[in-house]
N, C-alpha and C positions, 0 to 999 in steps of 0.2 A: 598397702591396709585391709585385703579383705578376708584376712583371722581376722584381724579383729571384733571386724564389722559381720559375722561369723556368729563372733561372742554376745555379742553384743545382740543381734535379733534373737538368740537360744536366752537370753538371758531374758526376755524381755518376754516376750513367749510366751513363759514360762508361769517367772512373775504376775501376768497378768492372764493366766488360768490360777495359780493360786489366789492373787484375790478375789478374783470373783468369784471363786467357789466359796473362800469366809467371808464374801456379801451376799454369797444367799441364803449362809443358810449362820446371822449374827448370832442368836439369840440360843447359841448353844449354852448345855450346859456345862456350870465350869469343868467338872470332869468327862466329857460326856458328850455323843451328841443326840439329838430331838427324836425319839421317836413315841408317834401317837398309839396313847397303853388303845383308843377302840380300834387300829386298825391289828393292831395284834390280835385283842378279844375273840375281831370278827376272825380271822383267818385260823384259833385254836383251839375253837370253842368245843370244839366237834371230837377237840384229841385233849384225854384230861391228862396226862403226862404229862407231853409235851407241850401243854397250857400250865402247867404247871411251873415244870425248867422254867419256861418262858418268862415267866413271871415274875420268874424271881433276879432274870437274869437278863431283861429287855427292858423293864417296867424303865419311864425316866425321872421316873419318883427316887425310885433307886437310883440313883446316880454310877454307881462303885460295880452295879450284875453290870451293870451295860458295857461301861471303860471297861471292867473284865475281859468281856469278850468280845468288846472287840480289843484291845489290848492281845487276846486268844488269833484271832483271824490275824492280825498287822504280824506274826510270827508266823505266822501260815506263809501270807502273803509272800513277806517278805524274802524269808527261805523259799519257796521254790520261784519266786521272782531270778535270785541269785542262781539258786543251781539249773534254772532253765539254758539262762543265759549262758550259764557254765559247758550244759552242752550244746549248746549250739556254739560256745565253743571247736569243743570238742567235735565235732561235723560238723563245720563249716556251714551254719545253715543260720537262717533268720537275717537275725542286727549282725552275726558275724562274719557277714559276703560283706559287707559295708567298713566291717576294719581298714584294711591294706586301706581302702579310695580314700577316706577319713583323713587315712597317716601320709597319707599323697598331698593329698589336699592342700595340709598344713604346711610338709616337705617346699611345694614346685612356687607357695606363695607367700612365704614368708620374704618378711625382710627386716633392717634392726631397728624400725620405728616398732611394727607390731612387734617384736617378739621382745619387746623394751618392757611393752605397754601389758604384753600377757605374760609376763614374766613379775611385775610387778605384781599381779593381780594372782596367779598362782603362791605369790607367798602366802596370803588373806590366807587361804590353808593349811600352810605351812606351818613346822611345827610355833618359832618364836611369831609369825602373827596371831594364833588362834589365840596363844598366853596371855598377851599383850589384848587383844579387842574381851579373855573373858577377865577380867583381871582389869580393865574398864568399865565394864560391866558391874560387874559386883560392884564397884566402889559406888556404882551413882545410881548402883538401886539400892542401894546401905543404907544411901542417905533418905531415900523415898520410898519406898518398903524396910526397912529393917527386919528379917529375916534369915534366919540363919543355915534356914535348910536350902536356901536358893543356893548356898556355899557346896552346901551336899551332893543339892543336885545338877550341879553346869558337875563336879567330881566324877559323879558317877557316867556323865553324856560321853567327860572328852578321856576316860579312864576306858571304858570300857568299849567305846568304838574304836580307840586308838587297836586296844588287846586282840577285839573281833577279827577287823582287819586284817590285820600281820598273822593272826593265827593263821585265816584265812586261805594270805599269799604262802603263807610257810606250805600248807597241801597245797596248792593247787600250785605254785610253782612257773609260771606262765612265762616265757621269754617277753620282752621290752621292742618294742619296736627298734629296727635301726638305718630304719631311712633318716634321720636327720634329730638328732638330738639334742633340744636350743636351751636343755636347763638340766641341771640338776637331778637327780634322782639316786634313789636307796632298795633293795632286797626286789623282790619278783612283782610282778604285770598285774595281775587279776586277786583280791580289785583295785581300785585303785585309792590308797589313803585319804590323800588331799579332797577329793568325794563323797568318803566317806564322811572325816572331821566333817568338812561345810558343811552338809548337810546337818548334823547331829548336832553341833555344837551353835550357829547359826540361826534352827530350830529354834533351841533351846535360850537361845538369848533372845531372839521373838519372844516365847513365853511370857520370858519375865517380864518385860520390856510394855508388853500386854495388861499387865493387873492391872484395875482398879483404872481399864482406858476406854473409851467409848468402841463400841461394835467396826464404826468405820479407820479410826485407827487399827485394831487389832486384822484387817484385814490387809491393809499396808502392810502391815509390820511377818505379818504371815507371805506375802506373796516378796514381802523384798530379801525376807529368808532364803526363803526357793528363786529367784532370781539370781541373790552372788553362789550361793554351792553351783544351780546347773553354769555361771556363767565360769566358777570358778572350773570348773570340770571340763568345761568347751576344753577352758587353756590348757588343761593336760595334753589335751589329746591333737591341739592345732602347735604345742611344745615338741611333739613328735616322740614323748615319755611314756603315755599312754593309750591301748588303744578304746574305740568306742564304746568294746563290749563293762569294761577295764572302768574306766566312769561309771558304766551305767548299770552295773554290783555296784562300784560304789556308793555312788545317791539312793540306790532300792536297804545297802544295811544298816545306812547313814541313818534314815528318813525311818526306818523299824524299829533300830535303837533308842529314835527321839521319840516314840510316842511310846514305846514298854518303859523308860525313865519317867516318861514327862504320866503317865498313866499311874504309877510306882509312888509317886505324888502327889494324888491327886490334883493334877490338872496345875490349875492355881491357883489353888489354895496352901500350893506345898507346905505339904502338911505328908509327909512321911508314911506309908499306910495309912494313912485315909480309907483310899478304896476297900481296905478288906474290913474298915469299920463301919462304913459306909453297910460294905457286900454283908456281916452278917446281922445287925440289927435287920436290914432288908427281913434275912430268910429268917430271926428268929419272930416278928414279925408276921412274917407270915406261916407258920409253924403253930403260931397263938392267934392266928384265923381261921384252918383249917379247926383244930384243934376244938373251937366251938360250931363247930359247922356241924349242920348234923343234916346227910345227903341227902335229897326225896323223895329216895328206894331204901330208906327204912323203915317209915314209914310202913302202917299196916295198912290193905287194904279193906 
């Protein structure tokens, strides 16, 4: 049962870390993390142009200005992360050097019991499993907090991650491990479709379930979503159908896509375009303030 133990440990560690991080910043605004205005003012006071840009993009009172900045950063980080992993794969560097040993571990320690457990766990990241979980979530949430935008949000997350993962698979066309494939699969190996889907979808579900919940509950939901995604990703490696770098790329891609979708819907506000509206309002207010301010250098000496 070593493969199952390794899977559970990886999931618990990931879930625990995310829970602690979420608990550390439990009072972040709905659509974005919080930044102290005094800190921003201190850092950029001597640089007028930079100050004006950051004032509109990082002021926590203009929640969406920061959210859009974070979204751009997440897209860049996610893209760079996937690119770096692909570079490692092509050059057999970094995490790619662990690919073969991880695959061998799963093949050498597999038992009928561990394989059955990991297969069932893997189903939670498959198409049917995700559809069932998404439908159940929507039924529960529409009864608790009726909001049609939640349906569009989940559809965007699920459909978008599928297109991203499969499009990348076609472009990369990486061969799968051939040591001991203990479950079914389709398409090429990089990135893992199950990992991408699990990371994006379960994070989206946690976001919906966290609406109007206390900080402790939101932290646990975030940690639970991360734990499930990592458990599903690890199961794909231990079942011999993905390399370690495949699932790492899948998790990065899935979480990045979830972040972009959640910001587009205003986080827990669940209103598509709300961030843009808030950003535009903040920009207009800033322009009005700037127009009504007379610089001190304009006065006569």
